[in-house]
PyMOL Python script that loads the backbone (N, CA, C, O; Angstrom):
from pymol import cmd

cmd.read_pdbstr("""\
ATOM      1  N   MET A   1       0.840  -1.170   0.000  1.00  0.00           N
ATOM      2  CA  MET A   1       0.000   0.000   0.000  1.00  0.00           C
ATOM      3  C   MET A   1       0.887   1.236   0.000  1.00  0.00           C
ATOM      4  O   MET A   1       1.830   1.328   0.786  1.00  0.00           O
ATOM      5  N   THR A   2       0.597   2.157  -0.851  1.00  0.00           N
ATOM      6  CA  THR A   2       1.348   3.394  -0.939  1.00  0.00           C
ATOM      7  C   THR A   2       0.710   4.430  -0.032  1.00  0.00           C
ATOM      8  O   THR A   2      -0.513   4.568  -0.002  1.00  0.00           O
ATOM      9  N   ALA A   3       1.534   5.158   0.707  1.00  0.00           N
ATOM     10  CA  ALA A   3       1.019   6.222   1.562  1.00  0.00           C
ATOM     11  C   ALA A   3       0.532   7.366   0.692  1.00  0.00           C
ATOM     12  O   ALA A   3       1.240   7.809  -0.213  1.00  0.00           O
ATOM     13  N   THR A   4      -0.669   7.843   0.961  1.00  0.00           N
ATOM     14  CA  THR A   4      -1.224   8.982   0.242  1.00  0.00           C
ATOM     15  C   THR A   4      -1.703   9.997   1.256  1.00  0.00           C
ATOM     16  O   THR A   4      -1.623   9.779   2.465  1.00  0.00           O
ATOM     17  N   ALA A   5      -2.199  11.105   0.748  1.00  0.00           N
ATOM     18  CA  ALA A   5      -2.649  12.167   1.636  1.00  0.00           C
ATOM     19  C   ALA A   5      -3.697  11.663   2.618  1.00  0.00           C
ATOM     20  O   ALA A   5      -3.741  12.133   3.755  1.00  0.00           O
ATOM     21  N   SER A   6      -4.542  10.723   2.212  1.00  0.00           N
ATOM     22  CA  SER A   6      -5.613  10.256   3.079  1.00  0.00           C
ATOM     23  C   SER A   6      -5.109   9.377   4.217  1.00  0.00           C
ATOM     24  O   SER A   6      -5.823   9.210   5.206  1.00  0.00           O
ATOM     25  N   VAL A   7      -3.911   8.808   4.122  1.00  0.00           N
ATOM     26  CA  VAL A   7      -3.421   7.934   5.182  1.00  0.00           C
ATOM     27  C   VAL A   7      -2.287   8.548   5.993  1.00  0.00           C
ATOM     28  O   VAL A   7      -1.882   7.964   6.998  1.00  0.00           O
ATOM     29  N   TRP A   8      -1.769   9.686   5.602  1.00  0.00           N
ATOM     30  CA  TRP A   8      -0.708  10.339   6.375  1.00  0.00           C
ATOM     31  C   TRP A   8      -1.315  11.045   7.563  1.00  0.00           C
ATOM     32  O   TRP A   8      -2.285  11.785   7.403  1.00  0.00           O
ATOM     33  N   PRO A   9      -0.770  10.838   8.766  1.00  0.00           N
ATOM     34  CA  PRO A   9      -1.184  11.688   9.889  1.00  0.00           C
ATOM     35  C   PRO A   9      -0.827  13.130   9.548  1.00  0.00           C
ATOM     36  O   PRO A   9       0.107  13.376   8.785  1.00  0.00           O
ATOM     37  N   ARG A  10      -1.551  14.059  10.097  1.00  0.00           N
ATOM     38  CA  ARG A  10      -1.334  15.457   9.724  1.00  0.00           C
ATOM     39  C   ARG A  10      -0.189  16.124  10.475  1.00  0.00           C
ATOM     40  O   ARG A  10       0.566  16.890   9.875  1.00  0.00           O
ATOM     41  N   THR A  11      -0.041  15.859  11.753  1.00  0.00           N
ATOM     42  CA  THR A  11       0.962  16.595  12.525  1.00  0.00           C
ATOM     43  C   THR A  11       1.489  15.760  13.682  1.00  0.00           C
ATOM     44  O   THR A  11       1.031  14.647  13.939  1.00  0.00           O
ATOM     45  N   GLY A  12       2.458  16.332  14.363  1.00  0.00           N
ATOM     46  CA  GLY A  12       2.916  15.815  15.637  1.00  0.00           C
ATOM     47  C   GLY A  12       3.654  14.498  15.579  1.00  0.00           C
ATOM     48  O   GLY A  12       4.177  14.079  14.547  1.00  0.00           O
ATOM     49  N   ASN A  13       3.671  13.860  16.751  1.00  0.00           N
ATOM     50  CA  ASN A  13       4.413  12.615  16.904  1.00  0.00           C
ATOM     51  C   ASN A  13       3.928  11.526  15.970  1.00  0.00           C
ATOM     52  O   ASN A  13       4.733  10.714  15.514  1.00  0.00           O
ATOM     53  N   ASP A  14       2.627  11.482  15.667  1.00  0.00           N
ATOM     54  CA  ASP A  14       2.118  10.460  14.756  1.00  0.00           C
ATOM     55  C   ASP A  14       2.734  10.593  13.367  1.00  0.00           C
ATOM     56  O   ASP A  14       3.059   9.591  12.731  1.00  0.00           O
ATOM     57  N   LEU A  15       2.890  11.812  12.904  1.00  0.00           N
ATOM     58  CA  LEU A  15       3.507  12.036  11.598  1.00  0.00           C
ATOM     59  C   LEU A  15       4.983  11.652  11.627  1.00  0.00           C
ATOM     60  O   LEU A  15       5.469  10.995  10.707  1.00  0.00           O
ATOM     61  N   VAL A  16       5.694  12.054  12.667  1.00  0.00           N
ATOM     62  CA  VAL A  16       7.113  11.692  12.788  1.00  0.00           C
ATOM     63  C   VAL A  16       7.251  10.174  12.827  1.00  0.00           C
ATOM     64  O   VAL A  16       8.121   9.622  12.153  1.00  0.00           O
ATOM     65  N   ASP A  17       6.415   9.493  13.596  1.00  0.00           N
ATOM     66  CA  ASP A  17       6.456   8.026  13.665  1.00  0.00           C
ATOM     67  C   ASP A  17       6.187   7.403  12.302  1.00  0.00           C
ATOM     68  O   ASP A  17       6.872   6.459  11.906  1.00  0.00           O
ATOM     69  N   ALA A  18       5.198   7.920  11.582  1.00  0.00           N
ATOM     70  CA  ALA A  18       4.874   7.382  10.254  1.00  0.00           C
ATOM     71  C   ALA A  18       6.034   7.576   9.283  1.00  0.00           C
ATOM     72  O   ALA A  18       6.333   6.686   8.487  1.00  0.00           O
ATOM     73  N   LEU A  19       6.679   8.722   9.343  1.00  0.00           N
ATOM     74  CA  LEU A  19       7.824   8.977   8.467  1.00  0.00           C
ATOM     75  C   LEU A  19       8.989   8.048   8.796  1.00  0.00           C
ATOM     76  O   LEU A  19       9.644   7.535   7.889  1.00  0.00           O
ATOM     77  N   MET A  20       9.254   7.825  10.086  1.00  0.00           N
ATOM     78  CA  MET A  20      10.337   6.913  10.480  1.00  0.00           C
ATOM     79  C   MET A  20      10.021   5.483  10.042  1.00  0.00           C
ATOM     80  O   MET A  20      10.912   4.765   9.585  1.00  0.00           O
ATOM     81  N   LYS A  21       8.778   5.069  10.175  1.00  0.00           N
ATOM     82  CA  LYS A  21       8.390   3.728   9.714  1.00  0.00           C
ATOM     83  C   LYS A  21       8.580   3.616   8.210  1.00  0.00           C
ATOM     84  O   LYS A  21       9.059   2.598   7.710  1.00  0.00           O
ATOM     85  N   ARG A  22       8.205   4.661   7.499  1.00  0.00           N
ATOM     86  CA  ARG A  22       8.367   4.654   6.039  1.00  0.00           C
ATOM     87  C   ARG A  22       9.838   4.494   5.668  1.00  0.00           C
ATOM     88  O   ARG A  22      10.170   3.825   4.689  1.00  0.00           O
ATOM     89  N   ALA A  23      10.706   5.103   6.446  1.00  0.00           N
ATOM     90  CA  ALA A  23      12.134   5.063   6.147  1.00  0.00           C
ATOM     91  C   ALA A  23      12.786   3.751   6.563  1.00  0.00           C
ATOM     92  O   ALA A  23      13.619   3.218   5.830  1.00  0.00           O
ATOM     93  N   PHE A  24      12.418   3.222   7.732  1.00  0.00           N
ATOM     94  CA  PHE A  24      13.234   2.158   8.318  1.00  0.00           C
ATOM     95  C   PHE A  24      12.513   0.844   8.630  1.00  0.00           C
ATOM     96  O   PHE A  24      13.170  -0.144   8.956  1.00  0.00           O
ATOM     97  N   ASP A  25      11.194   0.808   8.540  1.00  0.00           N
ATOM     98  CA  ASP A  25      10.482  -0.443   8.812  1.00  0.00           C
ATOM     99  C   ASP A  25      10.203  -1.207   7.523  1.00  0.00           C
ATOM    100  O   ASP A  25       9.056  -1.486   7.174  1.00  0.00           O
ATOM    101  N   ARG A  26      11.276  -1.530   6.835  1.00  0.00           N
ATOM    102  CA  ARG A  26      11.193  -2.305   5.591  1.00  0.00           C
ATOM    103  C   ARG A  26      12.567  -2.916   5.355  1.00  0.00           C
ATOM    104  O   ARG A  26      13.562  -2.454   5.915  1.00  0.00           O
ATOM    105  N   PRO A  27      12.621  -3.942   4.537  1.00  0.00           N
ATOM    106  CA  PRO A  27      13.946  -4.503   4.240  1.00  0.00           C
ATOM    107  C   PRO A  27      14.827  -3.469   3.538  1.00  0.00           C
ATOM    108  O   PRO A  27      14.425  -2.860   2.546  1.00  0.00           O
ATOM    109  N   ARG A  28      16.022  -3.288   4.067  1.00  0.00           N
ATOM    110  CA  ARG A  28      16.982  -2.349   3.496  1.00  0.00           C
ATOM    111  C   ARG A  28      18.331  -2.587   4.154  1.00  0.00           C
ATOM    112  O   ARG A  28      18.431  -3.351   5.114  1.00  0.00           O
ATOM    113  N   ASP A  29      19.359  -1.940   3.646  1.00  0.00           N
ATOM    114  CA  ASP A  29      20.671  -2.018   4.288  1.00  0.00           C
ATOM    115  C   ASP A  29      20.574  -1.427   5.690  1.00  0.00           C
ATOM    116  O   ASP A  29      19.888  -0.425   5.891  1.00  0.00           O
ATOM    117  N   PRO A  30      21.248  -2.032   6.656  1.00  0.00           N
ATOM    118  CA  PRO A  30      21.225  -1.483   8.021  1.00  0.00           C
ATOM    119  C   PRO A  30      21.810  -0.072   8.065  1.00  0.00           C
ATOM    120  O   PRO A  30      22.698   0.270   7.284  1.00  0.00           O
ATOM    121  N   ARG A  31      21.302   0.730   8.980  1.00  0.00           N
ATOM    122  CA  ARG A  31      21.790   2.090   9.173  1.00  0.00           C
ATOM    123  C   ARG A  31      22.172   2.286  10.637  1.00  0.00           C
ATOM    124  O   ARG A  31      21.575   1.690  11.534  1.00  0.00           O
ATOM    125  N   SER A  32      23.163   3.121  10.860  1.00  0.00           N
ATOM    126  CA  SER A  32      23.654   3.376  12.212  1.00  0.00           C
ATOM    127  C   SER A  32      22.683   4.261  12.985  1.00  0.00           C
ATOM    128  O   SER A  32      21.781   4.881  12.421  1.00  0.00           O
ATOM    129  N   TYR A  33      22.903   4.296  14.298  1.00  0.00           N
ATOM    130  CA  TYR A  33      22.104   5.174  15.150  1.00  0.00           C
ATOM    131  C   TYR A  33      22.238   6.641  14.722  1.00  0.00           C
ATOM    132  O   TYR A  33      21.217   7.321  14.621  1.00  0.00           O
ATOM    133  N   PRO A  34      23.442   7.160  14.466  1.00  0.00           N
ATOM    134  CA  PRO A  34      23.527   8.573  14.038  1.00  0.00           C
ATOM    135  C   PRO A  34      22.777   8.844  12.726  1.00  0.00           C
ATOM    136  O   PRO A  34      22.205   9.921  12.553  1.00  0.00           O
ATOM    137  N   TYR A  35      22.779   7.881  11.810  1.00  0.00           N
ATOM    138  CA  TYR A  35      22.050   8.038  10.547  1.00  0.00           C
ATOM    139  C   TYR A  35      20.554   8.174  10.827  1.00  0.00           C
ATOM    140  O   TYR A  35      19.896   9.091  10.337  1.00  0.00           O
ATOM    141  N   LYS A  36      20.029   7.232  11.631  1.00  0.00           N
ATOM    142  CA  LYS A  36      18.600   7.277  11.955  1.00  0.00           C
ATOM    143  C   LYS A  36      18.252   8.534  12.739  1.00  0.00           C
ATOM    144  O   LYS A  36      17.182   9.112  12.547  1.00  0.00           O
ATOM    145  N   LEU A  37      19.147   8.959  13.617  1.00  0.00           N
ATOM    146  CA  LEU A  37      18.922  10.181  14.376  1.00  0.00           C
ATOM    147  C   LEU A  37      18.850  11.390  13.442  1.00  0.00           C
ATOM    148  O   LEU A  37      18.086  12.323  13.692  1.00  0.00           O
ATOM    149  N   GLY A  38      19.630  11.377  12.384  1.00  0.00           N
ATOM    150  CA  GLY A  38      19.573  12.470  11.404  1.00  0.00           C
ATOM    151  C   GLY A  38      18.210  12.568  10.751  1.00  0.00           C
ATOM    152  O   GLY A  38      17.652  13.659  10.632  1.00  0.00           O
ATOM    153  N   ALA A  39      17.667  11.430  10.324  1.00  0.00           N
ATOM    154  CA  ALA A  39      16.327  11.430   9.720  1.00  0.00           C
ATOM    155  C   ALA A  39      15.290  11.873  10.747  1.00  0.00           C
ATOM    156  O   ALA A  39      14.438  12.711  10.451  1.00  0.00           O
ATOM    157  N   LEU A  40      15.362  11.310  11.957  1.00  0.00           N
ATOM    158  CA  LEU A  40      14.417  11.674  13.012  1.00  0.00           C
ATOM    159  C   LEU A  40      14.495  13.170  13.326  1.00  0.00           C
ATOM    160  O   LEU A  40      13.464  13.823  13.486  1.00  0.00           O
ATOM    161  N   SER A  41      15.685  13.702  13.413  1.00  0.00           N
ATOM    162  CA  SER A  41      15.863  15.123  13.707  1.00  0.00           C
ATOM    163  C   SER A  41      15.270  16.000  12.610  1.00  0.00           C
ATOM    164  O   SER A  41      14.656  17.027  12.899  1.00  0.00           O
ATOM    165  N   LEU A  42      15.448  15.601  11.362  1.00  0.00           N
ATOM    166  CA  LEU A  42      14.882  16.362  10.250  1.00  0.00           C
ATOM    167  C   LEU A  42      13.361  16.352  10.330  1.00  0.00           C
ATOM    168  O   LEU A  42      12.729  17.403  10.220  1.00  0.00           O
ATOM    169  N   PHE A  43      12.769  15.176  10.519  1.00  0.00           N
ATOM    170  CA  PHE A  43      11.304  15.087  10.597  1.00  0.00           C
ATOM    171  C   PHE A  43      10.771  15.922  11.761  1.00  0.00           C
ATOM    172  O   PHE A  43       9.800  16.663  11.610  1.00  0.00           O
ATOM    173  N   THR A  44      11.409  15.798  12.912  1.00  0.00           N
ATOM    174  CA  THR A  44      10.971  16.549  14.088  1.00  0.00           C
ATOM    175  C   THR A  44      11.096  18.051  13.853  1.00  0.00           C
ATOM    176  O   THR A  44      10.214  18.822  14.231  1.00  0.00           O
ATOM    177  N   SER A  45      12.173  18.452  13.241  1.00  0.00           N
ATOM    178  CA  SER A  45      12.393  19.867  12.933  1.00  0.00           C
ATOM    179  C   SER A  45      11.299  20.403  12.013  1.00  0.00           C
ATOM    180  O   SER A  45      10.781  21.499  12.230  1.00  0.00           O
ATOM    181  N   ARG A  46      10.951  19.637  10.998  1.00  0.00           N
ATOM    182  CA  ARG A  46       9.921  20.090  10.051  1.00  0.00           C
ATOM    183  C   ARG A  46       8.544  20.131  10.701  1.00  0.00           C
ATOM    184  O   ARG A  46       7.779  21.067  10.470  1.00  0.00           O
ATOM    185  N   VAL A  47       8.222  19.130  11.506  1.00  0.00           N
ATOM    186  CA  VAL A  47       6.901  19.065  12.135  1.00  0.00           C
ATOM    187  C   VAL A  47       6.732  20.155  13.190  1.00  0.00           C
ATOM    188  O   VAL A  47       5.653  20.733  13.318  1.00  0.00           O
ATOM    189  N   THR A  48       7.785  20.434  13.938  1.00  0.00           N
ATOM    190  CA  THR A  48       7.688  21.413  15.023  1.00  0.00           C
ATOM    191  C   THR A  48       8.132  22.809  14.617  1.00  0.00           C
ATOM    192  O   THR A  48       8.035  23.749  15.405  1.00  0.00           O
ATOM    193  N   ASN A  49       8.618  22.946  13.385  1.00  0.00           N
ATOM    194  CA  ASN A  49       9.108  24.234  12.884  1.00  0.00           C
ATOM    195  C   ASN A  49      10.190  24.809  13.803  1.00  0.00           C
ATOM    196  O   ASN A  49      10.154  25.977  14.188  1.00  0.00           O
ATOM    197  N   THR A  50      11.149  23.949  14.137  1.00  0.00           N
ATOM    198  CA  THR A  50      12.279  24.339  14.983  1.00  0.00           C
ATOM    199  C   THR A  50      13.583  24.056  14.243  1.00  0.00           C
ATOM    200  O   THR A  50      13.602  23.266  13.299  1.00  0.00           O
ATOM    201  N   PRO A  51      14.666  24.692  14.662  1.00  0.00           N
ATOM    202  CA  PRO A  51      15.955  24.447  13.998  1.00  0.00           C
ATOM    203  C   PRO A  51      16.409  22.993  14.165  1.00  0.00           C
ATOM    204  O   PRO A  51      16.112  22.342  15.167  1.00  0.00           O
ATOM    205  N   LEU A  52      17.116  22.517  13.181  1.00  0.00           N
ATOM    206  CA  LEU A  52      17.686  21.178  13.210  1.00  0.00           C
ATOM    207  C   LEU A  52      18.776  21.102  14.269  1.00  0.00           C
ATOM    208  O   LEU A  52      19.633  21.982  14.350  1.00  0.00           O
ATOM    209  N   SER A  53      18.742  20.060  15.072  1.00  0.00           N
ATOM    210  CA  SER A  53      19.773  19.884  16.099  1.00  0.00           C
ATOM    211  C   SER A  53      21.099  19.483  15.449  1.00  0.00           C
ATOM    212  O   SER A  53      21.123  19.015  14.310  1.00  0.00           O
ATOM    213  N   GLN A  54      22.181  19.667  16.170  1.00  0.00           N
ATOM    214  CA  GLN A  54      23.511  19.287  15.679  1.00  0.00           C
ATOM    215  C   GLN A  54      24.261  18.578  16.821  1.00  0.00           C
ATOM    216  O   GLN A  54      25.009  19.219  17.559  1.00  0.00           O
ATOM    217  N   PRO A  55      24.061  17.250  16.966  1.00  0.00           N
ATOM    218  CA  PRO A  55      24.625  16.555  18.124  1.00  0.00           C
ATOM    219  C   PRO A  55      26.074  16.085  17.972  1.00  0.00           C
ATOM    220  O   PRO A  55      26.672  15.635  18.950  1.00  0.00           O
ATOM    221  N   TYR A  56      26.651  16.178  16.774  1.00  0.00           N
ATOM    222  CA  TYR A  56      27.985  15.620  16.555  1.00  0.00           C
ATOM    223  C   TYR A  56      28.959  16.690  16.064  1.00  0.00           C
ATOM    224  O   TYR A  56      28.567  17.655  15.408  1.00  0.00           O
ATOM    225  N   ALA A  57      30.223  16.500  16.390  1.00  0.00           N
ATOM    226  CA  ALA A  57      31.269  17.427  15.978  1.00  0.00           C
ATOM    227  C   ALA A  57      31.580  17.253  14.487  1.00  0.00           C
ATOM    228  O   ALA A  57      31.675  16.123  14.008  1.00  0.00           O
ATOM    229  N   PRO A  58      31.741  18.361  13.750  1.00  0.00           N
ATOM    230  CA  PRO A  58      32.127  18.276  12.338  1.00  0.00           C
ATOM    231  C   PRO A  58      33.429  17.478  12.177  1.00  0.00           C
ATOM    232  O   PRO A  58      34.320  17.534  13.024  1.00  0.00           O
ATOM    233  N   GLY A  59      33.509  16.751  11.089  1.00  0.00           N
ATOM    234  CA  GLY A  59      34.711  15.983  10.784  1.00  0.00           C
ATOM    235  C   GLY A  59      34.726  14.591  11.377  1.00  0.00           C
ATOM    236  O   GLY A  59      35.700  13.857  11.209  1.00  0.00           O
ATOM    237  N   THR A  60      33.659  14.213  12.071  1.00  0.00           N
ATOM    238  CA  THR A  60      33.601  12.866  12.654  1.00  0.00           C
ATOM    239  C   THR A  60      32.722  11.957  11.797  1.00  0.00           C
ATOM    240  O   THR A  60      31.903  12.421  11.003  1.00  0.00           O
ATOM    241  N   VAL A  61      32.911  10.668  11.976  1.00  0.00           N
ATOM    242  CA  VAL A  61      32.091   9.689  11.262  1.00  0.00           C
ATOM    243  C   VAL A  61      30.621   9.860  11.637  1.00  0.00           C
ATOM    244  O   VAL A  61      29.745   9.788  10.775  1.00  0.00           O
ATOM    245  N   ASP A  62      30.351  10.088  12.924  1.00  0.00           N
ATOM    246  CA  ASP A  62      28.972  10.273  13.369  1.00  0.00           C
ATOM    247  C   ASP A  62      28.336  11.507  12.730  1.00  0.00           C
ATOM    248  O   ASP A  62      27.160  11.474  12.368  1.00  0.00           O
ATOM    249  N   PHE A  63      29.085  12.578  12.590  1.00  0.00           N
ATOM    250  CA  PHE A  63      28.600  13.789  11.922  1.00  0.00           C
ATOM    251  C   PHE A  63      28.191  13.464  10.486  1.00  0.00           C
ATOM    252  O   PHE A  63      27.115  13.856  10.035  1.00  0.00           O
ATOM    253  N   ASP A  64      29.062  12.744   9.773  1.00  0.00           N
ATOM    254  CA  ASP A  64      28.762  12.383   8.387  1.00  0.00           C
ATOM    255  C   ASP A  64      27.531  11.485   8.295  1.00  0.00           C
ATOM    256  O   ASP A  64      26.684  11.684   7.424  1.00  0.00           O
ATOM    257  N   ALA A  65      27.426  10.503   9.185  1.00  0.00           N
ATOM    258  CA  ALA A  65      26.270   9.600   9.181  1.00  0.00           C
ATOM    259  C   ALA A  65      24.994  10.373   9.503  1.00  0.00           C
ATOM    260  O   ALA A  65      23.964  10.168   8.860  1.00  0.00           O
ATOM    261  N   PHE A  66      25.057  11.255  10.488  1.00  0.00           N
ATOM    262  CA  PHE A  66      23.903  12.070  10.866  1.00  0.00           C
ATOM    263  C   PHE A  66      23.399  12.859   9.659  1.00  0.00           C
ATOM    264  O   PHE A  66      22.199  12.882   9.385  1.00  0.00           O
ATOM    265  N   HIS A  67      24.313  13.502   8.945  1.00  0.00           N
ATOM    266  CA  HIS A  67      23.894  14.331   7.813  1.00  0.00           C
ATOM    267  C   HIS A  67      23.448  13.505   6.613  1.00  0.00           C
ATOM    268  O   HIS A  67      22.639  13.978   5.815  1.00  0.00           O
ATOM    269  N   ALA A  68      23.943  12.310   6.468  1.00  0.00           N
ATOM    270  CA  ALA A  68      23.409  11.412   5.440  1.00  0.00           C
ATOM    271  C   ALA A  68      21.960  11.057   5.781  1.00  0.00           C
ATOM    272  O   ALA A  68      21.112  10.991   4.891  1.00  0.00           O
ATOM    273  N   GLY A  69      21.676  10.831   7.060  1.00  0.00           N
ATOM    274  CA  GLY A  69      20.301  10.584   7.497  1.00  0.00           C
ATOM    275  C   GLY A  69      19.409  11.791   7.286  1.00  0.00           C
ATOM    276  O   GLY A  69      18.250  11.647   6.898  1.00  0.00           O
ATOM    277  N   VAL A  70      19.938  12.984   7.540  1.00  0.00           N
ATOM    278  CA  VAL A  70      19.189  14.217   7.277  1.00  0.00           C
ATOM    279  C   VAL A  70      18.844  14.293   5.790  1.00  0.00           C
ATOM    280  O   VAL A  70      17.721  14.649   5.434  1.00  0.00           O
ATOM    281  N   ASP A  71      19.790  13.966   4.928  1.00  0.00           N
ATOM    282  CA  ASP A  71      19.530  14.004   3.480  1.00  0.00           C
ATOM    283  C   ASP A  71      18.422  13.029   3.091  1.00  0.00           C
ATOM    284  O   ASP A  71      17.545  13.372   2.298  1.00  0.00           O
ATOM    285  N   GLU A  72      18.455  11.813   3.645  1.00  0.00           N
ATOM    286  CA  GLU A  72      17.372  10.877   3.349  1.00  0.00           C
ATOM    287  C   GLU A  72      16.052  11.408   3.892  1.00  0.00           C
ATOM    288  O   GLU A  72      15.018  11.294   3.233  1.00  0.00           O
ATOM    289  N   GLY A  73      16.083  11.983   5.084  1.00  0.00           N
ATOM    290  CA  GLY A  73      14.876  12.563   5.656  1.00  0.00           C
ATOM    291  C   GLY A  73      14.294  13.654   4.770  1.00  0.00           C
ATOM    292  O   GLY A  73      13.076  13.741   4.617  1.00  0.00           O
ATOM    293  N   LYS A  74      15.142  14.481   4.190  1.00  0.00           N
ATOM    294  CA  LYS A  74      14.672  15.533   3.283  1.00  0.00           C
ATOM    295  C   LYS A  74      13.973  14.940   2.066  1.00  0.00           C
ATOM    296  O   LYS A  74      12.944  15.449   1.624  1.00  0.00           O
ATOM    297  N   ALA A  75      14.534  13.865   1.530  1.00  0.00           N
ATOM    298  CA  ALA A  75      13.922  13.224   0.358  1.00  0.00           C
ATOM    299  C   ALA A  75      12.565  12.622   0.718  1.00  0.00           C
ATOM    300  O   ALA A  75      11.607  12.751  -0.044  1.00  0.00           O
ATOM    301  N   ILE A  76      12.481  11.971   1.866  1.00  0.00           N
ATOM    302  CA  ILE A  76      11.209  11.389   2.303  1.00  0.00           C
ATOM    303  C   ILE A  76      10.193  12.491   2.573  1.00  0.00           C
ATOM    304  O   ILE A  76       9.029  12.362   2.195  1.00  0.00           O
ATOM    305  N   TRP A  77      10.615  13.570   3.217  1.00  0.00           N
ATOM    306  CA  TRP A  77       9.727  14.701   3.499  1.00  0.00           C
ATOM    307  C   TRP A  77       9.183  15.285   2.189  1.00  0.00           C
ATOM    308  O   TRP A  77       7.994  15.586   2.093  1.00  0.00           O
ATOM    309  N   ALA A  78      10.036  15.443   1.196  1.00  0.00           N
ATOM    310  CA  ALA A  78       9.603  16.000  -0.089  1.00  0.00           C
ATOM    311  C   ALA A  78       8.570  15.092  -0.755  1.00  0.00           C
ATOM    312  O   ALA A  78       7.585  15.574  -1.314  1.00  0.00           O
ATOM    313  N   ARG A  79       8.797  13.768  -0.696  1.00  0.00           N
ATOM    314  CA  ARG A  79       7.812  12.836  -1.264  1.00  0.00           C
ATOM    315  C   ARG A  79       6.493  12.934  -0.516  1.00  0.00           C
ATOM    316  O   ARG A  79       5.425  12.909  -1.128  1.00  0.00           O
ATOM    317  N   ARG A  80       6.563  13.045   0.806  1.00  0.00           N
ATOM    318  CA  ARG A  80       5.352  13.164   1.611  1.00  0.00           C
ATOM    319  C   ARG A  80       4.599  14.435   1.249  1.00  0.00           C
ATOM    320  O   ARG A  80       3.373  14.411   1.137  1.00  0.00           O
ATOM    321  N   GLN A  81       5.299  15.532   1.066  1.00  0.00           N
ATOM    322  CA  GLN A  81       4.655  16.790   0.694  1.00  0.00           C
ATOM    323  C   GLN A  81       3.974  16.665  -0.651  1.00  0.00           C
ATOM    324  O   GLN A  81       2.864  17.164  -0.834  1.00  0.00           O
ATOM    325  N   THR A  82       4.629  16.001  -1.603  1.00  0.00           N
ATOM    326  CA  THR A  82       4.036  15.806  -2.925  1.00  0.00           C
ATOM    327  C   THR A  82       2.774  14.946  -2.832  1.00  0.00           C
ATOM    328  O   THR A  82       1.758  15.266  -3.449  1.00  0.00           O
ATOM    329  N   GLU A  83       2.836  13.853  -2.059  1.00  0.00           N
ATOM    330  CA  GLU A  83       1.680  12.985  -1.890  1.00  0.00           C
ATOM    331  C   GLU A  83       0.535  13.711  -1.185  1.00  0.00           C
ATOM    332  O   GLU A  83      -0.628  13.530  -1.545  1.00  0.00           O
ATOM    333  N   ALA A  84       0.856  14.526  -0.187  1.00  0.00           N
ATOM    334  CA  ALA A  84      -0.178  15.243   0.560  1.00  0.00           C
ATOM    335  C   ALA A  84      -0.875  16.285  -0.309  1.00  0.00           C
ATOM    336  O   ALA A  84      -2.029  16.630  -0.055  1.00  0.00           O
ATOM    337  N   ALA A  85      -0.184  16.788  -1.332  1.00  0.00           N
ATOM    338  CA  ALA A  85      -0.763  17.810  -2.207  1.00  0.00           C
ATOM    339  C   ALA A  85      -1.673  17.216  -3.273  1.00  0.00           C
ATOM    340  O   ALA A  85      -2.426  17.940  -3.924  1.00  0.00           O
ATOM    341  N   GLN A  86      -1.606  15.915  -3.452  1.00  0.00           N
ATOM    342  CA  GLN A  86      -2.410  15.281  -4.517  1.00  0.00           C
ATOM    343  C   GLN A  86      -3.834  15.041  -4.088  1.00  0.00           C
ATOM    344  O   GLN A  86      -4.632  14.518  -4.866  1.00  0.00           O
TER     345      GLN A  86
END
""", "prot")
cmd.dss("prot")
cmd.show_as("cartoon", "prot")
cmd.util.cbc("prot")
cmd.orient("prot")
């Protein structure tokens, strides 16, 4: 089943949970905690309209993984916005 505007929660924790499930509750390559935290932070930032957190020091592996997760989160968020507009 494809997520559409009629099945997406509108706001809050339910939306963040749905986005995380869309990203990680399916067969895929494993991702690290910092990667998943990046996606979660992006979703939370967008839902709450707050600045994105920055928990890792630049130049570290965790920093890179976190921002890779943020990038995936941005792509998922954009798809969700497109689906919600249909």
